[in-house]
C-alpha positions in Angstrom: -32.5 -25.1 14.2 -36.2 -24.9 14.0 -37.2 -25.9 10.4 -40.2 -26.9 8.8 -40.4 -28.8 5.5 -43.7 -28.3 3.5 -44.8 -30.0 0.2 -46.8 -32.4 -1.8 -46.3 -36.3 -1.2 -43.4 -37.3 -3.0 -41.8 -33.8 -3.1 -38.6 -34.9 -1.3 -39.3 -33.8 2.3 -38.0 -37.1 3.9 -34.7 -36.8 1.6 -34.1 -33.3 2.4 -34.5 -33.8 6.1 -32.0 -36.9 6.0 -29.6 -34.3 4.3 -30.2 -31.7 7.0 -29.8 -34.4 9.8 -26.6 -35.6 8.4 -25.1 -32.0 8.7 -26.8 -30.7 11.9 -28.2 -33.5 13.7 -31.5 -32.1 14.8 -34.5 -34.0 16.2 -36.9 -35.0 13.3 -40.8 -35.4 13.2 -42.7 -36.4 10.5 -46.3 -35.1 10.8 -47.5 -38.5 9.4 -46.7 -39.8 12.9 -49.0 -37.5 14.7 -51.8 -36.9 12.1 -53.2 -40.4 12.1 -54.7 -43.1 14.4 -54.5 -46.6 13.5 -54.9 -46.9 9.6 -56.0 -44.0 7.6 -58.2 -42.5 10.5 -57.3 -38.8 11.1 -56.6 -37.8 14.6 -58.4 -34.8 16.0 -56.4 -31.8 15.0 -56.1 -30.7 18.6 -54.5 -34.0 19.6 -52.0 -33.8 16.7 -51.1 -30.1 17.6 -50.7 -31.3 21.3 -48.2 -34.0 20.0 -46.2 -31.6 17.8 -46.0 -28.9 20.5 -44.6 -31.5 23.0 -42.2 -32.4 20.5 -41.2 -28.8 19.9 -40.7 -28.2 23.7 -38.8 -31.3 24.2 -36.3 -30.3 21.5 -33.9 -27.3 21.2 -33.1 -28.2 17.5 -35.7 -29.8 15.3 -37.0 -30.4 11.7 -40.7 -31.0 11.0 -41.8 -32.3 7.7 -45.3 -32.7 6.3 -48.1 -31.7 4.0 -50.6 -31.0 6.6 -51.5 -27.2 6.4 -53.7 -27.5 9.5 -51.2 -28.6 11.6 -48.2 -26.4 10.2 -50.2 -23.1 10.4 -50.5 -23.1 14.0 -46.9 -24.2 14.7 -45.2 -21.6 12.1 -44.7 -19.1 14.9 -42.2 -21.6 16.4 -40.3 -22.0 13.3 -37.1 -20.3 12.3 -37.2 -21.5 8.7 -39.7 -22.7 6.2 -38.7 -24.5 3.3 -41.5 -25.2 0.7 -40.5 -28.2 -1.9 -42.5 -27.6 -4.9 -40.8 -29.5 -7.6 -44.1 -30.2 -9.7 -46.3 -33.1 -9.8 -44.5 -35.2 -12.4 -41.2 -35.1 -10.3 -43.5 -36.0 -7.0 -45.2 -39.0 -8.9 -41.5 -40.1 -10.1 -40.4 -40.1 -6.6 -43.4 -41.9 -5.2 -42.7 -44.8 -7.9 -39.2 -45.0 -6.8 -39.9 -44.8 -3.1 -38.2 -47.7 -1.0 -40.4 -49.6 1.4 -41.5 -47.3 4.4 -41.9 -50.0 7.3 -43.0 -47.3 9.6 -46.1 -46.6 7.4 -46.7 -50.1 5.7 -46.6 -53.7 7.0 -44.9 -54.9 4.0 -43.4 -53.7 0.5 -46.4 -55.5 -1.1 -49.0 -53.5 0.9 -47.0 -50.2 0.0 -47.1 -51.1 -3.7 -50.9 -52.0 -3.4 -51.4 -48.4 -2.2 -49.3 -46.9 -5.0 -52.1 -46.3 -7.5 -54.1 -44.5 -4.8 -50.9 -42.5 -3.9 -50.4 -41.4 -7.5 -53.8 -40.4 -8.0 -53.8 -38.2 -4.9 -50.3 -36.6 -5.6 -51.8 -35.8 -9.3 -54.4 -33.6 -8.0 -52.0 -31.5 -5.8 -52.5 -28.4 -8.0 -56.1 -28.5 -8.1 -57.3 -29.5 -4.5 -58.5 -27.1 -2.0 -57.9 -29.1 1.0 -55.1 -28.7 3.5 -52.8 -30.8 1.4 -53.1 -28.9 -1.9 -50.8 -26.3 -3.5 -53.3 -23.6 -2.9 -53.0 -24.0 1.0 -49.2 -24.5 0.9 -48.6 -21.6 -1.1 -50.7 -19.5 1.5 -48.8 -20.8 4.3 -45.5 -20.0 2.6 -46.5 -16.4 1.6 -47.7 -15.7 5.1 -44.6 -16.7 6.7 -42.4 -13.6 7.6 -39.2 -15.5 8.7 -36.6 -17.0 6.7 -38.0 -19.0 3.9 -37.0 -20.6 0.6 -39.0 -22.4 -2.2 -37.1 -25.2 -3.8 -38.4 -26.3 -7.2 -35.6 -28.8 -8.3 -34.5 -31.7 -6.3 -30.8 -30.8 -7.3 -31.3 -27.8 -4.8 -31.9 -29.8 -1.8 -28.2 -30.8 -1.6 -27.2 -27.3 -1.2 -29.4 -26.4 1.9 
């Protein structure tokens, strides 16, 4: 398995990766782990891509999840299946509000909660953004991929992957 999960923040990428891992046990990489230096400073794209390519070469079976079109685009040729999670902005916002504490991203639940309004504002602009995180770029990646691909628009579909 060589799968990429693409979608907005809160679309369910981590949830779906846990479902897939429980069934098939691939190695997992969240692109959040390679996209940033300390804090919110972005790494150079070349450095992020180098880390992802190292992960791919070190693992026979893998799942990569993220919203970073600039990282995903160059690694698409390595992928056997692309899943585009696109449940809509309102669902993504609801998922963000219900998200448990993510200790790998935040020092405390309070720190995560302090960032929630910023996250919701960012998620709510998904359909209008033209940056690498927006729907326009995600749709273009999905449409350009010639391998096995699926767009999932309802979280209930994730269980049947």
